[in-house]
N, C-alpha and C positions, 0 to 999 in steps of 0.2 A: 369566427365562432370559437376556435381553439383559444385565441388570446382572451376572448371574453370569459370563457370558462376558467382559464387559468387565473385570471384576475379575481373572479368570484370565489374560487377555491382558497386562494391565499388570503383574501379578505376575511373569509369566515374562519380560517385557521387562526388568524391573529386577533380576532375579535376579543377572545378571552384574555389576551395579553395587553390590550390597550389600557391606557390610564383610566382609572375608575371614573373620573369626572366625565370623560368622553362617553363611556358606556352609559352612564346615567343620563347625560344630556340627550343622547339619541334614543335611549331606551326607556324614557320615563313611563311610557305605557307598554313597555315590553316589546318594542319593535325597533329593529335596526335594519336599514335598507341599503342596498347597493345600486349602482347604475350599470347593469350589465351591457347596455347598448353602447356605452362610450368607449372610445379607444383608450386603454389604460396607459398612463405615463410609465416610464422606466421604473423598475422596482426601487432603485435607490431614491429617485425623486419622490415616489409615493411614501417611502419610509420617512424621509426628511419632512415631507409635508405633514405627516401625522405625528411627527415628533418621536418616532421610535428610536430606541437606543441603537448604536452601531451594531451590537451583537444581534439584536432582534432583526435589524434590517438585513444582515447577512443571512440569517436563517430564512427569512421571507424570500430572499432572492434564490436561495438553494432550492426551496420548495417549488417555486415557479419554474426554475430550470429543470428540476427533476421531472415535473409533470410534462414539460415540453419534450424531454427526451423519451419518456414513456409513449407519448402520443405518436412520435415520429418513428420510433424504432422497435417497440415491443411487438413480438410476433402476432399477438392477438389484438393489436392496437385498433383495428377497424371495428372490433366487437367489444370494446371496453364498456363495462357497466359503470358509467360515470357516477351514478348515485352511490354505488358501492365504494368507489374510490374516494369520493367526497366524504361519505359516512365513516369509513374506517380511518381515514386520515385525521378527522376531527376527534373521533372517539379515542384514538391512540394518544393524541395530544392531551385530551382532558384527563385521561387516566394517569398521566404523570403528575397531575395536580392533587387529586384525591379520588377515592373510589365512587363518589356520588355525583360529581359533575358529569353530565352526559349530553349527547347530541341526539336530537330527534329529526329524522327526515319527515316529509309531509305526512306520510302514512302513520309513522310512529306518533307524531304530535297529535294527530286527530284521535288516535286511540287513547293517548294520555288525557286529552281534554274530555273524551267520553267517560273515562274512568272517574274523573273528578265529578262528573254529573251523576254518578251512582247508577249508571246504566250502560248497556251495550246493545248492539243491533244484531238480531238473530231470530231464532225461532223460540227460544225460552225453554230449553230442555237440558237436563244433565245426561250425558252419555258415558258409556264405559264399554270396554271390550272383554270378550271371553275367548280364551285360547284353549282349543281342544284339538287333539290329534294333528297338531301342526297347522291348524287353520285359525285365523283371527276373524272374529265377527264383532261388530259394534251394535250395541243395544241401547234403547232408551231406558235410562235408569230412573228418571223422574221428570215431570213437567212442573212448571210453576203456575200458580193460580192466575188465571186470566191471560196466560201467554199464548202466542200464536200456535205453538205446538199443542197446548192443552185444548184450545178451541177447535183445532183440527182433528181432535180425537186420538192423538198419539198417547200410548199408555206404557206403563212399565213392562219391559220384556219384549217390546216390538224390536225386531231385528232390522237394521237399516241395510237394505240390499243395494240401493243406488241413490245417487243425488244428481238431479238433472240428467238422468240417463247414464251416468258414469258409475260403473260398478264400484262398490265400497268393500268388496271381499278382500280379505287379507290386508286391509289398511288399518293401522292402529287408530284409536279413537281421536287422537289429537289431529290426525290428518283429515278424518271425517269432519271434525269440528270446523276446519278451515273452509270446507265446502258449504257448511250450513250458515256461517256468518256472512254478512254482506250489508250493503247500504240500506238504510231505512226505506221501506216502501217497495223494495225489489221483491221479486217472487222466486221461490225455489221449489222444485218438484222433488219430493222425498218418497221413495218407494220402500215400503216396509212389509215385513211378514209378521202378522199378529200372532199372539200366543195360540189362537185357534187354528193356525196354519194358513189362513187366508192372506193373500197378497193384495196390497192396495197402494196406489200412488196418490198422494195428496199434494195439492198446490198450496203453499203457505206464503203469506206476505210477511216479510221480515219487518220487525217493529222494534222499538226501544224496549228492552227488557230490564226492569229494575234490578239493581244489585244493592240491596239495602245494607246500610252500615250496621244495622241492628237486626239480624235475621231472626233472633230468638229473644223472647222476653216472657217468662212464665214463672209460676210459683213452684220452685224445685222441692221445697219442703213447706209444711204449714208455717206461715209467717216469714218464710225466707224467699225472697225474689231472686231471680237469675236473669241477667242481661248479657247476651253475647254480642259484644261490639267487635266483631271479627271481620267486617267488610271494609275496613279502611276508614279514614277520616275524609269524607267528601262533603259536597255542598249541603246535603240533607242530614248530616250526622246529628247535630245538636237538636234539630226538630224531632228526629226519630227517638233520640234518648229521652227527650222531654215527654213524648207520648208514652214511651215505655214506662217511665216512672209513674206517670199519672195512672196508667192501667194497673200497675202492680200495687200502688197505694190503695186503689179502690178495691183490691182483692185482699187487703189486710196485711200487706207487707210491713214487717217490723225490722228486718235486716236484709242486706243486699250483697250478692256476689256479682261483681262486674268482670267479665271475661274479655281480656285483651290479648289472649294467646293468638299468635300468628297474624296479628294486626300489624301490617307493614308501615302504617302511618298514612300521611296524606297532607291535608291542609292544616297548617299550624293554627289558624284562627279557630278551627273547629275544636281542637283539643283545648284551647283556652276557654271556649264557651262551655265545654263539658266540665272542666275544672271549676269554673265559676258557679256551676250549679251546687257544688259541695263546699266551697270555701267562702269565708267571710270577707266582707268588704275590706280592702286594704292589704289582704294577704297576697304576696307575690306568687305568681304562677310560673313565670320564667323570665330570664333576662337574656336578651339577644345582643351579641356584639359583632359588628362587622365594619367594613371599610367605607362602603358607599353611603351617601346620605340617606337616612331613613332606615338603615339596616341595624342600627343600635338603639334598642329601646327595651323597656320593661313592661310586662303585662301583669296587671294586678286584678284581683277579684273586685267586683262592684256590686255584690249581692248582699243586701241587708237581711235577707231571710233565707239563708242556704238550707238545702235539704240536709237534715242531721241524721238520716238513717245510718246505723252502723254499717261499715263497708269493708269488704275484702276484695282486692284486685288480683286477678290471675294474669301472670305474664310467663312467657317462655322465650326460647331463642329466636322465635319468629316475630316477637314484639319489637317494633322499631320506631324511631322518629317520633311522630306525634303521639303514639301510644306511650312512649317513654317519657315524653313531656308530661302527660297526664298522670302516669304512675309516679313519677318523681315528685311532682307537686303535692300529690296526696300523701306520699310517704314522708316528705320533708316536714309537712305541717301536721303529721301524726293523725291525719284524717282517715287513713286506711292502713290496714296491714297488707303486705304484698306476699303472695304465695305462688310457688312454682319454680321456675328456673331463671337464672340471670338472663336479662333481655339482650338484644342484639348489640346495642352500643352505637347508635347513630345520633350524634349531636351536632350535625352540620345542616344548615338551612340553605335550600336551593331556591333560586328565582328564575323563572323562564324569560329568556330574551328571544323574541321572535325574529327570525331572519327572513331573507327573501324566499319566495316560492313556498311559503307555509312551513318551512322548517324552523327549528328552535334550538337554542342552547339552554340546558338546565344547569345553571352555574352556581356553585357554592358562594354565597355572599356573606355568610355569618356563621357563628357558633352560638349554641344556646346553652344556658346554665340553669340548673334547678334552683329553687328558692334558697337552699343552703349554700349555693355557690359551686355545686358539682358540675363538671363538664362530663357529660355522658359518653362522648365520642370515644370509641375504642381506638387504640394506637394501630395505625396501618402502615407505618413507615418501614417495617421490616417484613411485610407480608406481600405476596403477589396478589394481584386482583382476584385471581381464581380462589386462592386460599381465604382471602378476606370474606368472600361471599359463601363459599361452600363448606369451609371447615370452621370458620369463626375464630381461628387462632387458639392459643393455649387456654384462654379463658373458657372456651366452649368445648374443650376436648373431652373425650370420654373419661380420661383420667381424673379430670377436675369435677366431673359430673355436672358441668355447667353452672356451678355455684361457687366457684373460687372467688375469693375477695379480689376486687379490681385493684390495680396497682396505683391508682390515683390517690390524691390527697384525702385526708380524713375530714369529714364535716359532721355536723350535728343537726338533728331534727329539733323541732320547737321544744320538745320535752327532754332533749339532751341525748337521745339515742344516737349511736355512732353509725354513720353511713359513709360510703366511699364513692369517689368519682373515678373516671378513667376507664370505664368498661361496662356500660349499661347499668340497669337497675338490678341490684342484688336483692333477692326476696328475703323477707323476714322469716319465712318458713320455706325451706328448700324441700321440694317434693319431686321425685322422678315421675315422668309421664308413663302412661301405658303405651308401650311401643310393641306392635306385633312382631313376633319372632319369625325367622325364615320358615319354620314349620307351619306356623299359623297362616302365613301368606300363601303357602301351597294349598290351603283349604278354601281360600276365597272363591276360586272358580267353581269347584264342585258345589259349594253352598249356593252360589248364585244360580247354577244350573238347576239344582233341586228347587230353589225358591220359585223359579218360573213354572215348574211343574205343579207346585203347591198352589200358587195363586191362580193357576189355570183351572184348578179343580180336578186334576188328573191323578191325585194320590188317593187310593182307595181308603175309605174310612175317615178321611180328613177333608171332606168336601166343604166343611164349614169355613175353611180358610180360603176358599175361592173368592177372589175379588171381582165382583160383578158390576159394581157401581163406579161412576167417576170418582176421582180422588176427593175425599172429604177434607179439605184444607182447614176447616174450622174445628176439627175434632180435637178434644183435649184428651191426650193419651192417659189411660188408666193402667194400673199395674196388672189388671186381669185381661187387658186387651191382647188378643192373639198370643196366648201363652205357649211356651215351649214345653210341652208335656213329654212324658216318656214315649208316648205313641208317635209324636212328631219326630223325636230324635231317632227312634228305631226305623222309621220310614226313611229318613235321610241316610242313615247308616246302610240300610239295605240297598238304596239307590246307588250309593257310591261303590259298594262292593260289587253290584251287578255291572258297573262300568269300570271295573278295576283296570282294564287295559287302556282306558282313556284317561282316567284321572291319576292312576298310579299313586293312590293314597291307601295306606293300610288301615284296617279296622282299629288296630292298636293306637295309631296316631289320632284317629277320631275320638276314641275313648279317653285318651290322655288329655286332649284339648276340648273336652265336651263343653266346658263353660264358655270357651271362645266360640265354638260352633253354634251353640244355642243363642248367644248374644248376636252373632253375625246374621244368623238366619232370621231372628226376630226383627233386626234392623231392615233386612231386605223386604220382609212381608209388610212391615209398618210403612215402609217407603211406598210400596205398591198401593196400599189402602189409604194412607193419610198424607203422603208427600214427604219430600226430602227433609224439610225443616223439622217436622214432627219426629221423624225417625232418629234424628240426632239425640233425642232424649233417651233413647235406648242405651247409648254409650255413656251418657252422663251418670246413669245409676251406678256404674262401677268405675267412674273416673277418680283416681286417687287424689288428684289435685283439687277437683271440685269438692270431694268429701273432706279434705283437709281445710279448705276454705270455709265450709259450713261449720266445721269443728272449732275454728279459731274466731268465729264471729263474736262471741262474748268478749274475747280479749280486745278485738277491734273496737267494740263499744266502750270498754273501759279506757282505752287509749285516747279515743276521740273526745270522750267526756273530760278526761284530764286536761287535754290540750285546750278544750273550749273554756274550762274554768280558769285556766291560766291566762287566757286572753280576755276573759270577761269576769273579773272578780266582782263579787257582790258587794 
């Protein structure tokens, strides 16, 4: 068994280093298999048989011998977590290639495939914790329309006491979440304390919970549509976008803001399909260049009647990969103005190669280029893996405000505007986001605590804010819904002062941050009454990036019209 495992480990470790023709021949459908039951030949013979270079053969033999030494001599050898050894070894190897090649064990790969299907398995609720007097408790913050949690009657403010009989007290919400997730069709018993003080244990059958690519689509101003494509590019993205456009056009949309902020990417073909909705037949969407057969190709629009709605696209540091493909194509063809911050800068294409036992390699097989020839990939040669993902390099530093010109070569859009490669998509209009200050973050817990009292109907004189009915997911939020009046603010202020020893928040801080307090409180109450998606609109009203996007829409219209006339002279 040890020899068999050793062989499988070294086989997987060297899969990414094999000649590309071999990888393609065995992995045409994304599958590469080994024969773990066979007695492996000596390492040198295996290497020669597969045509590895002498250097690669020596490394393979070293790995095999190292594992053997560990198995025979390591003090904890009898309790080795072979999956962890397997996973860390391959992951370490792949990180020497580039930051995006990765290894998935069976569990990780199943989650990856689930994410591509725009769903996960669980109860369908958003949870969050509240920290008071040294205690941590997790609460239901929202449920989704038709989800198991919603059907079971769980509501905003329900405190999760136990899951399957195990206490959740003093567990942060991400640990509680792990107990709530599970295979489709399995049952979980959730014990909650409702806002009325009653305790109830409900048995919930886990199900597929949709994670839409387009969670929001509504008229943000008269004549101005807003589409939040923030859920990644998954198998349903283009269908969701098409439905959103049809709905907004039926409501009189004349201009559009497309929000790609914090969209980490996903399926390349979905970004191509979205770009095709707005670009004219023959316009290049991206060019992909790689080593293996089929990895080098160009994608062009095939739409004879593209949507010509004036368009502004929002991006930020969290916009990556497929979202950068879409933003880059629209910018290069002057089809849209880009607003926000410089995007992440991921221009590498990965392909999954499935291994034995359900695991997989997600291996970089190509680079992609925007229509003007820009390589979006940010330089990672002088950065650690940690810095690449967490700090974003000098391009995304606070000093540069996330909008510094990339160091790549200069290119030009269809109308001659200058754009640059080498570091993400640089916005045409750079705008800082609203980022909560440390002082504002201190106010979040007391605001949530008061919101639960308010929607419970326990605040004298403000009983009209009590949420008695199930969530109305179809409600169209109006400016006058659940207003934050002077009376509401005074009640919150009195509540916090009365619990000064718990919250340790001064009245002066509340008064100084009153605008934030009222916006956050309205967000909480709207969440309780109308659901999480609707509550996000509370933030949109004061979002500087969205407001700038609306402001420059006339410029976007002029730009796209100029580009259209240049391509279609009368």
